[in-house]
C-alpha positions as CSV (number, residue, x, y, z in Angstrom):
1,M,233.4,89.6,265.0
2,R,232.8,89.3,268.9
3,A,229.2,90.1,269.9
4,A,230.5,92.3,272.1
5,T,232.3,94.5,269.5
6,A,228.9,94.6,267.5
7,A,226.9,94.9,270.3
8,M,229.4,98.1,271.6
9,L,229.2,99.8,268.3
10,V,225.5,99.6,268.0
11,V,225.5,101.3,271.6
12,A,227.5,103.6,270.0
13,A,225.6,104.3,267.2
14,M,222.7,104.9,269.4
15,G,224.6,107.8,271.2
16,V,224.7,106.1,274.7
17,G,227.9,108.3,276.3
18,V,227.3,110.5,273.3
19,G,226.3,114.5,274.1
20,A,225.2,117.0,271.1
21,A,228.0,118.9,271.4
22,Q,230.5,115.8,271.5
23,W,228.5,114.0,268.0
24,K,230.2,114.7,264.6
25,P,228.4,112.8,261.4
26,D,231.4,111.3,259.5
27,R,229.9,112.6,256.0
28,A,232.0,110.0,254.0
29,A,230.4,106.6,255.8
30,S,227.0,107.9,255.1
31,A,226.8,107.4,251.5
32,A,224.8,104.8,251.5
33,A,222.7,103.4,249.3
34,C,220.1,100.5,249.3
35,G,219.1,98.1,246.4
36,D,215.4,96.0,247.1
37,P,215.2,93.4,248.8
38,L,217.3,90.7,247.9
39,P,214.7,86.9,246.4
40,D,215.7,83.9,248.3
41,E,217.5,82.5,245.8
42,E,220.0,85.7,246.3
43,V,219.6,85.3,250.2
44,A,220.7,81.5,249.7
45,S,224.1,82.2,248.1
46,L,224.9,84.5,250.4
47,Q,225.7,82.1,253.2
48,L,223.8,83.7,255.4
49,P,225.4,82.4,258.8
50,P,222.5,80.6,261.7
51,V,221.7,82.4,264.6
52,T,223.3,80.7,267.7
53,R,220.5,79.8,270.9
54,E,221.9,79.7,274.4
55,M,220.6,81.6,277.3
56,R,223.9,83.4,279.3
57,A,223.2,85.0,281.6
58,A,224.5,86.5,285.1
59,W,222.7,87.2,288.8
60,V,223.4,90.9,289.5
61,S,223.0,92.2,293.2
62,P,223.3,94.9,295.6
63,V,224.0,92.3,298.2
64,E,227.1,91.8,299.9
65,G,229.5,94.1,298.3
66,G,228.0,93.4,295.3
67,E,227.6,94.7,292.0
68,W,225.5,97.6,291.9
69,P,224.5,99.5,293.5
70,S,227.9,98.5,295.3
71,R,227.5,100.9,298.1
72,S,224.3,102.8,299.3
73,D,225.7,106.4,299.7
74,M,226.0,106.5,295.6
75,S,224.4,109.7,293.9
76,P,221.9,109.1,291.9
77,D,223.9,109.9,288.8
78,A,227.0,107.4,290.0
79,Q,224.2,105.1,290.5
80,R,223.7,105.3,287.2
81,A,226.6,105.2,285.5
82,E,227.5,102.4,287.4
83,L,224.6,100.2,286.3
84,L,225.6,101.6,282.3
85,A,229.2,99.9,283.1
86,V,227.9,96.6,284.6
87,L,225.4,96.2,281.6
88,D,228.4,97.2,279.3
89,R,230.3,94.5,281.2
90,A,228.0,92.0,280.5
91,V,228.0,93.0,277.0
92,A,231.8,92.9,276.4
93,L,231.3,89.2,278.1
94,G,228.9,87.8,275.2
95,L,226.0,87.8,277.7
96,N,222.6,88.0,276.2
97,A,220.5,88.5,279.4
98,V,221.4,90.3,283.2
99,V,219.3,88.7,286.8
100,L,218.9,92.2,288.2
101,H,217.7,92.1,292.0
102,V,214.6,94.3,292.6
103,R,213.4,93.0,295.5
104,V,216.0,91.9,298.0
105,A,213.5,92.1,301.1
106,A,210.2,93.4,301.1
107,D,212.1,96.3,299.5
108,A,211.9,98.1,296.4
109,M,214.5,99.2,293.4
110,Y,211.8,101.1,292.1
111,P,208.9,103.6,292.7
112,T,206.2,101.4,294.5
113,R,203.3,102.4,297.4
114,R,203.6,98.7,298.3
115,A,206.6,98.7,299.8
116,P,209.5,101.1,300.6
117,W,212.7,102.0,299.1
118,S,215.4,99.5,299.1
119,S,218.5,100.9,301.4
120,Y,220.7,99.8,298.9
121,L,219.3,102.8,297.1
122,T,218.9,105.5,299.3
123,R,220.6,104.1,302.8
124,A,222.6,107.7,303.2
125,R,219.3,109.6,303.0
126,G,216.8,107.6,304.9
127,E,213.5,105.1,303.8
128,A,211.2,107.8,302.9
129,A,213.9,109.5,300.5
130,S,213.9,109.0,296.8
131,P,216.4,108.2,294.2
132,G,215.0,110.9,292.0
133,Y,214.7,108.6,289.0
134,D,213.4,105.1,289.1
135,P,216.1,102.6,288.5
136,L,213.8,99.6,287.3
137,A,212.7,101.9,284.3
138,F,216.3,102.7,283.6
139,A,217.8,99.4,284.0
140,V,215.3,97.9,281.3
141,A,216.0,101.1,278.9
142,E,219.4,100.5,278.7
143,A,220.0,96.6,278.7
144,H,217.2,96.5,276.1
145,R,219.3,99.3,273.9
146,R,222.2,96.5,274.7
147,G,220.4,93.7,273.1
148,L,219.9,92.2,276.9
149,Q,217.1,90.3,278.2
150,L,216.1,92.2,281.8
151,H,215.6,89.3,284.0
152,A,213.6,91.1,287.4
153,W,214.7,89.3,290.7
154,F,212.6,88.9,293.5
155,N,212.7,87.4,297.3
156,P,209.4,87.1,298.0
157,F,209.2,86.3,301.2
158,R,212.5,87.8,303.4
159,A,211.5,90.6,304.7
160,A,215.5,92.0,305.8
161,P,218.5,92.0,303.6
162,P,221.1,89.1,304.6
163,D,224.3,91.9,305.5
164,G,222.4,94.9,307.5
165,D,221.0,95.7,310.1
166,Y,218.7,98.4,308.0
167,R,215.7,97.0,307.6
168,P,213.1,99.3,305.8
169,G,210.6,96.4,304.5
170,A,210.0,94.7,307.8
171,T,209.8,97.5,309.5
172,F,206.7,98.9,306.7
173,L,204.9,95.3,307.0
174,R,205.5,95.5,310.6
175,R,203.3,98.8,310.7
176,E,200.8,97.3,308.0
177,H,200.4,93.7,309.0
178,P,202.5,92.9,312.3
179,R,201.4,89.5,312.5
180,W,203.1,88.7,308.6
181,I,206.3,89.3,310.3
182,V,208.7,86.9,312.4
183,R,212.2,86.6,313.7
184,Y,213.8,83.4,312.4
185,G,217.3,82.9,314.4
186,S,219.6,86.1,312.7
187,Q,216.7,86.6,310.2
188,T,213.4,88.3,309.5
189,W,210.9,86.6,307.4
190,I,207.5,86.9,306.0
191,D,205.6,83.6,307.5
192,P,204.4,81.9,303.8
193,G,201.7,80.1,305.9
194,Y,199.1,83.8,305.6
195,P,197.4,83.3,302.3
196,D,196.7,87.3,302.3
197,A,200.6,87.1,302.8
198,R,201.0,85.4,299.6
199,R,198.9,87.6,297.7
200,N,200.2,90.5,299.2
201,V,203.8,88.9,297.7
202,L,202.4,88.1,294.6
203,D,200.7,91.3,293.9
204,A,203.6,93.1,294.4
205,I,205.5,91.1,291.4
206,L,202.5,91.6,289.2
207,E,202.6,95.5,289.5
208,V,206.5,94.8,288.2
209,V,205.1,92.7,285.0
210,D,202.0,95.1,284.5
211,R,204.0,98.4,284.7
212,Y,207.4,97.3,283.3
213,D,208.9,96.0,280.1
214,I,210.8,93.0,281.7
215,D,211.8,90.0,279.7
216,A,211.2,87.4,283.3
217,V,210.1,87.4,286.5
218,H,213.0,85.6,288.2
219,L,213.2,83.8,291.9
220,D,215.9,82.1,293.5
221,D,216.0,79.3,296.3
222,Y,214.5,81.3,299.3
223,F,210.8,80.9,300.1
224,Y,210.9,79.3,303.8
225,P,214.9,80.0,305.3
226,Y,217.3,77.5,305.2
227,Q,217.4,75.9,308.8
228,E,219.9,78.0,311.5
229,T,220.6,76.8,315.2
230,E,221.2,78.2,318.6
231,T,223.4,77.3,321.1
232,I,222.3,76.0,324.6
233,R,224.8,75.7,327.7
234,H,223.7,73.9,331.0
235,R,225.6,73.8,334.2
236,V,225.4,70.7,335.3
237,G,227.3,68.5,338.8
238,R,227.7,70.4,341.7
239,G,231.0,71.5,343.6
240,K,234.8,70.5,341.6
241,R,232.4,68.0,339.1
242,R,230.2,71.2,338.2
243,H,230.8,71.9,334.5
244,T,229.1,73.1,331.2
245,V,227.5,71.2,328.4
246,V,226.6,73.1,325.1
247,T,224.3,71.0,323.2
248,H,222.6,72.6,319.3
249,R,219.2,72.6,318.4
250,T,218.0,73.3,315.4
251,I,215.5,76.3,315.4
252,E,211.8,75.9,314.5
253,F,210.5,78.3,312.6
254,P,207.7,80.0,314.4
255,D,204.3,79.4,312.3
256,A,202.7,78.5,315.3
257,T,199.8,80.2,314.2
258,S,199.0,80.3,310.7
259,W,199.3,76.2,310.9
260,A,196.5,76.3,313.6
261,R,194.8,79.0,311.5
262,Y,195.4,77.1,308.2
263,G,196.9,74.0,307.9
264,R,196.6,71.5,310.9
265,D,192.6,70.7,309.9
266,K,193.7,70.0,306.3
267,Y,197.6,68.4,306.4
268,D,198.7,65.6,308.2
269,T,202.2,67.4,308.8
270,R,203.5,71.4,309.3
271,G,206.1,70.8,306.6
272,A,203.1,69.1,304.0
273,F,201.1,72.9,305.2
274,R,204.5,74.6,304.5
275,R,205.1,72.8,301.0
276,A,201.6,73.3,299.8
277,N,201.9,77.3,301.1
278,V,205.1,77.7,297.9
279,S,203.5,75.5,295.2
280,D,200.2,77.2,295.5
281,F,202.7,80.7,295.4
282,I,204.5,79.4,292.6
283,A,201.2,78.3,290.4
284,S,199.5,81.3,291.0
285,L,202.7,83.3,290.2
286,Y,202.8,81.4,286.9
287,R,198.9,82.2,286.1
288,G,198.9,85.8,286.7
289,V,202.1,86.6,285.0
290,K,200.8,84.8,282.0
291,E,197.1,86.6,281.7
292,R,198.8,89.7,281.4
293,K,202.0,89.1,279.5
294,P,202.3,85.3,278.6
295,W,205.6,86.1,276.9
296,V,207.5,87.4,280.2
297,L,209.4,84.4,281.6
298,V,208.9,82.4,284.6
299,G,212.3,81.4,286.3
300,I,213.1,79.9,289.3
301,S,216.7,78.6,290.4
302,P,216.1,76.3,293.5
303,F,218.7,74.6,295.6
304,G,220.4,72.3,293.4
305,I,219.2,69.0,295.2
306,W,215.6,68.3,295.0
307,R,216.7,65.3,297.5
308,P,218.9,63.0,298.8
309,G,219.1,60.2,296.9
310,N,217.6,61.5,293.8
311,P,219.7,60.7,291.8
312,P,220.3,57.1,293.4
313,G,223.3,57.6,296.0
314,L,223.8,61.7,296.2
315,S,223.7,63.4,299.4
316,G,223.2,66.6,300.5
317,L,220.7,69.2,301.8
318,D,217.1,67.9,301.6
319,A,215.2,71.1,300.1
320,Y,212.1,70.0,300.3
321,T,212.3,69.4,304.1
322,E,214.6,72.5,305.1
323,I,213.0,75.0,302.7
324,F,210.0,72.8,301.9
325,A,210.4,73.5,298.3
326,D,209.1,71.1,296.0
327,S,211.1,71.7,293.1
328,R,210.4,69.3,291.1
329,Q,206.8,69.6,291.2
330,W,206.7,72.6,289.8
331,L,209.7,71.7,286.9
332,R,206.7,68.5,286.0
333,E,203.4,70.9,286.8
334,G,204.9,73.5,284.0
335,W,204.6,76.2,286.6
336,L,207.7,78.0,285.1
337,D,209.6,78.6,281.8
338,Y,213.3,77.7,283.2
339,L,214.4,76.3,285.6
340,A,218.1,77.4,286.8
341,P,219.2,75.1,289.5
342,Q,222.3,76.1,291.3
343,L,224.6,73.3,290.2
344,Y,227.3,74.7,292.7
345,W,229.7,71.6,292.5
346,Q,232.8,71.4,290.4
347,L,232.7,68.7,287.4
348,D,235.6,66.2,288.8
349,G,233.8,67.2,292.3
350,E,232.0,65.2,295.5
351,E,230.0,63.0,294.3
352,R,230.1,64.0,290.6
353,R,227.3,66.2,291.8
354,F,227.0,68.8,288.4
355,T,226.9,66.2,285.6
356,R,224.8,63.3,287.9
357,L,222.5,66.5,288.9
358,D,222.2,67.9,285.6
359,A,220.9,64.4,284.2
360,W,218.5,64.0,286.5
361,W,216.4,67.2,286.3
362,R,216.8,66.5,282.2
363,G,215.3,63.5,283.0
364,E,212.6,65.2,285.1
365,N,211.3,67.4,282.6
366,V,208.4,66.1,281.8
367,A,206.5,69.7,280.4
368,G,209.7,70.1,278.3
369,R,210.4,73.5,279.6
370,H,214.4,74.9,279.7
371,I,217.0,73.8,282.1
372,W,219.7,76.5,282.3
373,P,221.6,75.6,285.1
374,G,223.7,78.0,287.7
375,L,227.2,78.0,287.7
376,F,229.2,79.0,291.0
377,T,231.4,81.5,289.0
378,M,232.1,83.2,292.1
379,R,234.2,80.8,293.5
380,V,236.8,81.2,291.5
381,E,237.9,84.2,292.7
382,S,237.3,83.5,296.2
383,R,239.5,83.9,298.7
384,G,239.3,80.2,299.9
385,S,240.0,77.4,298.0
386,P,239.1,79.1,294.7
387,W,238.8,77.4,291.4
388,P,240.7,77.1,288.6
389,A,239.6,80.0,285.9
390,A,239.1,77.0,283.5
391,E,236.7,75.2,285.1
392,I,233.4,77.1,284.4
393,P,234.6,77.2,280.6
394,A,234.8,73.1,281.5
395,E,231.2,73.1,282.5
396,I,229.5,75.4,280.2
397,A,231.1,72.8,277.0
398,W,229.9,70.0,279.4
399,L,226.1,71.4,279.1
400,R,226.6,72.1,275.7
401,Q,228.0,68.4,274.8
402,A,225.3,66.7,276.8
403,R,222.8,68.0,275.4
404,A,224.3,68.1,271.5
405,G,221.8,66.3,269.6
406,T,218.5,66.5,271.7
407,P,216.0,69.3,271.1
408,E,216.8,70.7,274.9
409,S,218.2,74.7,274.8
410,L,220.9,75.3,276.0
411,G,222.1,78.2,278.6
412,H,223.1,79.1,282.2
413,F,223.3,81.7,284.9
414,H,226.6,82.6,286.0
415,F,226.8,83.3,290.1
416,R,227.5,86.7,290.1
417,L,228.6,89.0,287.2
418,A,231.1,90.9,289.7
419,A,233.1,87.2,289.1
420,M,234.0,88.0,285.8
421,A,236.3,90.9,284.4
422,P,236.0,91.0,280.9
423,D,240.3,91.1,281.1
424,G,241.2,88.9,283.7
425,P,241.7,85.0,283.4
426,L,238.3,84.0,283.6
427,G,236.7,86.5,281.4
428,Q,239.1,86.3,278.5
429,R,238.4,82.4,278.5
430,L,234.3,83.2,278.4
431,R,235.1,85.7,275.3
432,D,236.2,82.3,273.9
433,T,233.8,80.3,275.2
434,Y,231.7,83.2,273.6
435,A,233.0,83.7,270.6
436,E,229.6,83.4,268.4
437,P,227.1,85.1,269.4
438,A,223.8,84.0,270.9
439,L,219.9,84.9,270.9
440,P,218.4,83.3,273.9
441,P,216.3,79.8,273.2
442,A,212.3,80.1,272.0
443,S,210.0,79.3,274.0
444,P,207.0,77.9,272.1
445,W,204.5,77.1,274.2
446,L,204.2,80.6,275.1
447,G,203.1,81.1,271.0
448,A,204.9,79.4,268.7
449,A,203.6,82.1,266.0
450,A,206.5,83.2,263.9
451,P,206.9,87.0,262.6
452,S,207.0,87.6,259.0
453,A,209.5,88.8,256.7
454,P,210.4,92.2,257.7
455,V,209.5,95.5,255.0
456,L,212.6,96.8,253.8
457,A,212.0,100.5,253.0
458,G,216.2,101.2,251.7
459,C,219.0,102.7,253.0
460,A,218.8,105.9,255.2
461,S,221.6,108.0,253.8
462,D,221.6,111.0,255.7
463,A,220.4,109.4,259.2
464,A,223.4,110.8,260.7
465,A,222.4,114.5,259.5
466,E,221.9,116.3,262.7
467,P,222.8,116.0,266.0
468,P,220.7,113.8,268.6
469,E,218.2,116.0,270.6
470,P,218.9,115.5,274.4
471,A,217.3,112.0,276.0
472,P,219.2,111.5,279.2
473,A,217.0,108.8,280.0
474,S,217.2,107.1,276.6
475,G,219.5,108.2,273.9
476,L,216.6,107.9,271.4
477,R,214.7,110.1,269.2
478,V,211.2,108.5,269.5
479,T,209.1,109.1,266.1
480,K,206.6,111.3,266.2
481,D,203.9,108.6,265.4
482,A,204.7,106.6,268.3
483,A,201.9,104.0,269.8
484,A,199.9,104.6,272.9
485,P,201.5,103.1,275.7
486,R,201.2,99.6,276.0
487,S,198.3,98.1,278.4
488,R,198.1,95.1,280.0
489,G,198.2,91.6,277.9
490,E,199.4,94.2,274.9
491,M,202.4,93.4,273.4
492,A,202.4,96.9,270.4
493,P,206.1,98.4,270.6
494,T,206.6,102.1,270.3
495,P,208.9,102.8,267.1
496,R,211.8,103.8,267.7
497,T,214.7,105.4,265.2
498,L,218.1,106.1,265.6
499,V,219.9,109.3,265.6
500,A,223.7,108.7,263.7
501,G,224.9,106.4,261.3
502,P,224.1,105.0,258.1
503,A,221.0,102.9,258.5
504,V,218.8,100.2,256.8
505,R,215.0,101.0,257.2
506,V,213.3,98.6,258.6
507,H,209.7,98.2,259.6
508,A,207.7,95.2,261.1
509,D,204.5,93.3,259.3
510,T,201.8,94.0,261.6
511,G,199.9,91.2,260.4
512,A,202.1,88.3,262.1
513,A,203.5,87.6,265.4
514,P,204.9,91.1,266.6
515,V,208.8,91.7,266.9
516,R,210.7,91.8,270.5
517,W,213.5,91.7,268.5
518,W,215.6,92.5,265.5
519,V,219.1,90.4,265.2
520,L,221.1,92.5,262.7
521,Q,223.8,90.4,260.6
522,L,226.1,92.3,258.6
523,R,228.4,91.0,255.6
524,D,232.3,92.7,254.8
525,A,233.5,92.9,251.9
526,A,235.5,89.7,252.4
527,G,232.4,88.0,253.4
528,R,232.9,87.7,256.4
529,W,229.5,88.3,258.7
530,S,229.0,89.8,262.4
531,T,225.7,89.5,264.1
532,T,224.5,91.6,267.2
533,T,220.4,91.7,268.9
534,L,218.9,95.1,269.0
535,P,215.4,96.0,270.1
536,G,212.2,95.4,267.7
537,D,211.0,99.1,268.1
538,L,213.7,100.6,266.3
539,T,213.0,101.3,262.6
540,L,216.2,102.4,261.9
541,L,219.3,99.8,262.1
542,P,223.0,100.9,261.6
543,V,224.7,99.5,258.9
544,L,228.7,100.4,259.7
545,L,231.1,97.5,261.0
546,P,233.6,98.0,263.7
547,N,236.4,98.8,261.4
548,G,234.0,101.6,260.8
549,E,233.6,100.6,257.2
550,R,230.1,100.1,255.8
551,A,228.8,96.8,255.7
552,R,228.0,95.0,252.3
553,A,225.0,93.2,253.0
554,A,222.0,93.4,255.7
555,A,220.3,90.8,256.5
556,V,216.9,91.8,259.8
557,V,215.7,88.2,261.4
558,P,212.5,89.3,263.5
559,V,212.3,87.3,266.9
560,S,209.1,87.1,268.4
561,P,208.4,87.8,272.2
562,T,208.4,84.2,272.8
563,G,212.0,84.3,271.0
564,V,210.6,82.7,267.6
565,T,212.7,83.7,264.7
566,G,210.7,84.6,261.4
567,R,212.2,85.1,257.6
568,P,215.3,87.1,257.1
569,A,214.7,89.8,254.9
570,V,217.9,90.7,253.1
571,V,219.6,94.4,251.0
572,R,223.0,95.0,249.6
573,V,224.1,98.5,251.0
574,E,226.3,99.7,248.2
């Protein structure tokens, strides 16, 4: 069974989009009983399939008519409905993570006193307007319900969005900290040369880590801006020979003040000063996240080329000197948990950049982090020179083959989800590429302890006896013995219970590593297994197969916050 089918069944069982008036229990299907958990020798005889590990993610952004919100004049209900459709699309394609843009340009897709609401959410109502709900909390809850990781995507130093002139973030910062804000060509930027500016941006990101149950902090390649040029026209000559000479000049980033105050006495060049500012920010971010929630990943997606000539003979933009990103240093120092270099070239393209750069980055990975390249999936449906639909699946196949037989983890990121319609030519190929469901790879350097095998306390034969209570935010009923809210640095999930369908009762062994996810594997009468991922705070897991029949056996694999799996517990369903 496809991962998408299994996950959608679970979403349906959890009450997504199902109101109390529509809900009708299936009494025949509800008649379920479980025996005792099976001993190891019987578990072995069932041939439980191994859990596939691969990061399969896609970027989701409102920029340039993106996935969510696609328009700034949508009502809150329409925004929520569109976000659910985006998450459902990710599930249908077989993905296991979404990278959601939460800070596009000194603004916020969540309530905070540190920044104004994003104009992508509230432009029609004005800068001070609230959408009336917390979009990030909603996104995290709904992603996790579908077995998806939620990576919060930040543009740290961009002060205004790239595709419009409405700039609430820049306006806010100009009032609060005018010296930080600089104009660079067509862009408005926060100057990273000011230590207090870097601290302000860092605190904004760490606030999200503190407040939300995100799975990762994600940065892309915007630290200092990509260079712009200006056109200069001079009139020269006299009389009939007078004419215009046109020249082009690279615009210098306007950081003379911060350079004079903080850099001139410490660094030989302004380029070295700028790189040090960015690297200081990256190191501080990694340290700050791990002090709060060690299991939250830090991921960065830099430009695919570190410096021309690396590997030898390779040309292209020099991110080291143009945007002052020493991404190789971040990787080698271990200041991130995954690197997603933007390998936005075809397999057989110019200088074989895709394959050669992937190999080069892996060779620089002395700290043993994840290397999950970014793929230019949008190019398949671009209007100019589109790539064939087979290109992206071929790149995924190459990445898998290149890592075969090594301890390196599998994974990749799609730029962006909008390019992948589930029923389109690319979507159909990706569904075949993702025929087997996958769990994101583990990050044992963040904690290698495995959870103990869960306690299976039999089946709930009448779990669907009553309609679910209204719960617009999550669709789940919280049990009365709910744990206290999580504090900083504490991993203590609140127990939740399914409210529809026959289910197996499951409890984590609290004496070992906490459980972040359950991997639920169900066996049908013919011996076929299906696999899906569910949040680790659930205490009842559904045992219905996609065809509506009850599974004959259920296996529950615990997964720690760092992705380490424990021993499964298996029970027959009779």
